N, C-alpha and C positions, 0 to 999 in steps of 0.2 A: 650085222646083216641089214641091208637097206632095201626097202620095197622097190619093185620094178614092174614093168609092164609085160613080163614073160607070159603070165597066165592069160592076160587079156589078148595078147597077140596070137597065142595058140587058138583061142576061141574065135577070133576074127578070121583066122585062116580056115577054120571049119565052117564059116558062113554065118556065125552069130554076129549080129550087127549092133546090138545094144546090150552090152555087158555091164552089169551093175554090181558094185562091191558093197557089202553090208557089214556093219559092226555095231556093237552096243556099248553103253556105259551104264554102270549101276546095277550089275547083277549081285554084287556082294554087300552093299551097304545095309544098315539096319533101318534106314529111313529114306523116304523120298521115292520118286518114280524110277523106272528103268527107261532109258532113252536109246533108240536105235537110229542110225542114219544110213541112207542109200545114196551112192554116188555113181554117176556115169560120166565118163569123159567122152564127149560127143565126137568121136573119131570116125565113125561110120554113119553116114547120113541117111541111109535108106529108111530107117525106122523113126526119123524125126520129121514130123509134118509141120510145115510152117505157113501153109496157105498160099504159097507162091504158085506161079504158073505150072511149074513142074511138080509141086507138092513135096519136093524133097530138098532138104537143106544140104548145102555142099559139105563134104567131109572136111573136118578141121584137122590140124596137125598135132597128134599126140607127141611127136618128136619135139615140137616147140615147147610143149609143156614140160617134158622130161628134161630138156636141156636148159630150161629157165633156172637160174641160180636160186630163185626164191623157192621153187618146188623141190630143189635138191635137199631142202631142209625137212621135207615130209618124211615121217617115220611113225612107228607106233606111238600113239598119243601118250602112253605111260612112260616113254623114254624122252619126253619133251618137258620143258618147264612150262608153268602156267602162262608166262609171257609169250613164249614161242608158240604155244597152241593158239592163243588169242590172235596173234599176228597172222598166222597161217589161216586160221578160221575166216578172218575177214577177207582174205584174198580168195579163198575157196568159194565162199558163198556169192562173190561178185564176179567171178571169172566167167567170161562168155562161153568158154568151151567146157564148162562143168555144170552138170545138172544134178540137183540133190534134193532129198526129201528127208523129213524127220518124223519119227513115230514115238509117241510117249504113252506109257501105261502106268497108271497110278499105283501107289502102295496098296490101295484097297483091292484092286484087281489082282495084284501080285498075291495077296493073302488068299484070294478066292481060288485062283487057278494054278498057283505055284510059280516060282521065278523063271523056270525054263519055258513054260507055256507063255508067260508074260513077255519074255524076251522074243519069242517067235511072233507074238501078236504085235509087238512094237516094230519088228522088222517088216511085217506085212503092212502095217500102217505107213512105214517109211516109203515102201515101194509105191503104195497108193498115192502118196503125196509127191511122187517124183514127176510131177507134171507142171512145171512152171509155164504160165501163160506167156506168149501166145502159142507155145509149142506143145505137142503131145508126144510123149515118149512111150514106146511100146517095148519094155524090156523083154529080151528073149533068152537071157542066161544070167544066173545069179552066182556070185562067189561070196560065201559066208565065212566069217571068222568063227572057228569052233569045230565041233564034231557032231553037229546035228543038222537036220534038214527042215525046211518049212513045209510040213506035210499038208497044209491047207492052201499053199500057193502052187498052182499048176504051171510050173516053169522048170526047165532043166536047171540043175543046181550042182554046185561043187562046194563041199565044206573043207576048209583048210585050217588045221590047228596052227595057231600063231600066224594066221593069215594077215593080221595087221602089221607084222614084221616083214612079210614077203611080197604082198600084192599091193600095188600102188593105189588102186581104187578103194581097197579095204582100209588101208592106212589113212587115206583121206576121210573115209567114213568114220574112222575111230576118233579123229580130231573133231569133226563136226558134232558127233554124239557126245563126246566128253565136254566140250565147251558149252553146248546147249544145256546139258544136265548141271554143270557147275553153276551156270547163271541162274537156273531154277532154284538151286540150293541156296544161292545168295539171297534170292527173294524170300525163301523160307526162313533164312536167318533173321531177316527183319521182322518176321511175324513171330518167330520163336527164338529170340536172341539168347536165352539162357542155355541153349543146347550147343552153341558154337558151330552150327551148320556151315557157316561161312568159311571155316578153316578145314574141318574134316569131311565136309560134304556128305555126312551121314554114315561114313565108314566106322567100323568098330575100333576106334582108337581108345587109348587109355583115358583121355579127356572126355570122350563121348560116354564111356562106361560110367565115369564118375558123375556125369550129368544125369544119366539115367537113374543111378542110385539115389541121387538127391531129389530129382523132380519127377521121376517116373516117366513113362512114355507120353508123347503128345500125339496129335491126330495123324501126323505123317509117318509115324514109326510103323514098321512092318510087324504086325502082331504075331506072325507065324515064325519070325526069326528069333533065334536065341541070342541074347538073354531076354529080349523083349517079351517073348512068349512065357517066360517064367515070372513075369511081373504082373 
């Protein structure tokens, strides 16, 4: 299954002009933050203010994006290699017809409010950061990967299980979130090299368990996650 624009097109037909796809990376690891990304393909211009005489930026062509051979490589980030994700990430964040934002919630907050609420908070922050200057985006519909809603965000929403495999904007968000988090974990690897964060990114691999047994948890481990909680 390859992601497509079917969900976005349905919403555009119903009058929603700024549809945003959301996904996260890092719900399962034993260490590090959870990261969410929000992505909008600026296909409908009415909600994008640019300060021009009309105040409305012309609509851009999502068909051009979808037909671009580069974008045909986009799929759920878990189904891509690290190299593929890095290459597509660089294109996504620089593309003139794509607006995006990232939200990060630390392991400390995860331990305080639980991983589901932390994921929702990261998504809310990603939406808030979806305002690249000089433009101001006003999202009017959200598509979320998963089976939950953002109860503190007052916008129409639709949750889709495996949305990162079905919905183009959600798949793009999954790539941005994953690459952003992986790069953060690479930085943590330099600070805590004994744990091997550069390889497993904090997930519960056999090697990570062995490091925990040998060194115990460090500051970025999630203290409420087993087996860290038992240490």
